[in-house]
C-alpha positions in Angstrom: 59.6 21.8 61.6 58.5 18.8 59.9 54.8 18.4 59.1 53.4 15.0 58.7 51.6 14.7 55.4 48.5 12.7 55.4 47.9 10.3 52.7 45.2 11.8 50.4 42.3 9.6 49.7 41.5 9.3 46.0 38.6 11.5 44.9 35.9 9.5 43.2 32.2 10.2 42.6 29.8 7.4 43.3 27.8 7.1 40.1 25.4 4.5 41.4 22.7 7.0 42.6 23.0 8.8 39.2 22.5 5.6 37.3 19.5 4.7 39.4 17.9 8.0 38.7 18.5 7.7 35.0 16.9 4.2 34.9 14.0 5.4 37.0 13.4 8.3 34.5 13.7 5.9 31.6 11.1 3.5 33.2 8.8 6.4 33.9 8.9 7.7 30.3 8.4 4.2 28.9 5.4 3.5 31.1 3.8 7.0 30.6 4.1 6.9 26.8 1.0 5.8 25.0 1.4 3.9 21.8 -1.8 4.5 19.9 -2.8 2.1 17.2 -5.3 2.9 14.6 -7.7 0.0 14.3 -10.0 1.5 11.7 -9.7 3.7 8.7 -12.5 6.0 7.6 -12.6 6.6 3.9 -14.8 9.0 1.9 -14.8 7.4 -1.5 -15.4 9.7 -4.5 -18.2 9.4 -6.9 -17.7 9.6 -10.6 -19.7 11.8 -12.9 -19.1 13.0 -16.4 -19.9 12.2 -19.9 -19.6 8.7 -21.1 -16.6 8.2 -23.5 -17.0 6.9 -27.0 -16.3 3.3 -27.7 -12.7 2.9 -28.7 -12.2 0.0 -31.2 -8.9 -1.2 -29.9 -9.9 -1.0 -26.2 -8.7 -3.8 -23.9 -11.3 -4.5 -21.3 -10.2 -6.3 -18.1 -13.1 -7.4 -16.0 -12.6 -8.2 -12.3 -15.4 -10.3 -10.9 -16.6 -10.3 -7.3 -14.8 -13.6 -6.6 -11.5 -12.3 -7.9 -11.5 -13.9 -11.4 -10.4 -12.0 -14.5 -11.8 -11.8 -18.0 -9.9 -10.0 -20.8 -12.0 -9.0 -23.8 -14.5 -11.7 -22.9 -11.9 -14.5 -22.5 -11.2 -16.0 -19.1 -7.7 -15.6 -17.6 -6.5 -19.0 -16.3 -5.8 -18.1 -12.7 -5.9 -15.0 -10.6 -2.2 -14.4 -10.3 -0.5 -11.2 -11.5 1.7 -13.2 -13.8 -1.3 -14.8 -15.5 -2.9 -11.3 -16.0 0.4 -10.0 -17.4 0.7 -12.9 -19.8 -2.9 -12.4 -21.0 -2.5 -8.7 -21.4 0.7 -9.2 -23.4 -0.8 -11.9 -25.6 -4.0 -9.9 -26.4 -2.2 -6.6 -26.9 0.6 -8.3 -28.9 3.1 -6.2 -26.9 1.5 -2.9 -27.8 1.3 -1.0 -24.5 -0.1 2.1 -26.1 -3.5 0.5 -26.5 -6.1 1.9 -24.0 -6.9 -0.4 -21.1 -10.2 -0.2 -19.1 -10.5 -2.0 -15.9 -14.1 -2.9 -15.1 -14.3 -4.1 -11.5 -17.4 -5.4 -9.7 -18.5 -3.3 -6.8 -18.0 -6.2 -4.5 -14.6 -7.2 -5.9 -11.8 -7.3 -3.4 -9.3 -4.4 -3.3 -6.5 -6.9 -3.8 -7.9 -8.1 -7.1 -8.2 -4.6 -8.5 -4.7 -3.7 -7.3 -3.3 -6.9 -8.8 -4.9 -5.9 -12.2 -3.4 -2.4 -11.9 0.0 -3.8 -10.9 0.0 -6.1 -14.0 -0.9 -3.2 -16.3 1.8 -1.0 -14.7 4.5 -3.7 -14.9 3.8 -4.1 -18.6 3.9 -0.3 -19.1 0.3 0.5 -20.1 -0.1 4.3 -20.0 -3.7 4.8 -21.2 -5.5 3.3 -18.3 -9.1 3.9 -17.2 -11.3 2.5 -14.5 -14.9 2.1 -15.6 -17.6 3.5 -13.2 -21.3 4.0 -13.1 -22.7 7.5 -12.9 -24.5 8.1 -9.7 -28.3 7.9 -10.0 -30.3 11.0 -9.3 
């Protein structure tokens, strides 16, 4: 007896519904995810207390004014760039980075001005660095 073989249809899985479900899940997770952005930063700044230090004779004093200008040991720095502050520090210290350096910043000076002064001192390699503060009243 001769049986007639039927031609077999190729087996394939239709992936279109699966891809649709994956894309729907992706869209759901993208829409439901919340991206929080911090718009403000709350800081509790420390106060300084302690005994005043004795005057050091070779102390370099870098004053940062409220408008961002610098004075080094009473002499004005030509402009407010980091390179100018570095050049002034190098010239006054004669390359001796072991001298103590005090940064005296006005309370209303911008943070950028103080960071630029610290950056200039750090790039030159000053290791004895202090920031002058006032003791709290009371």
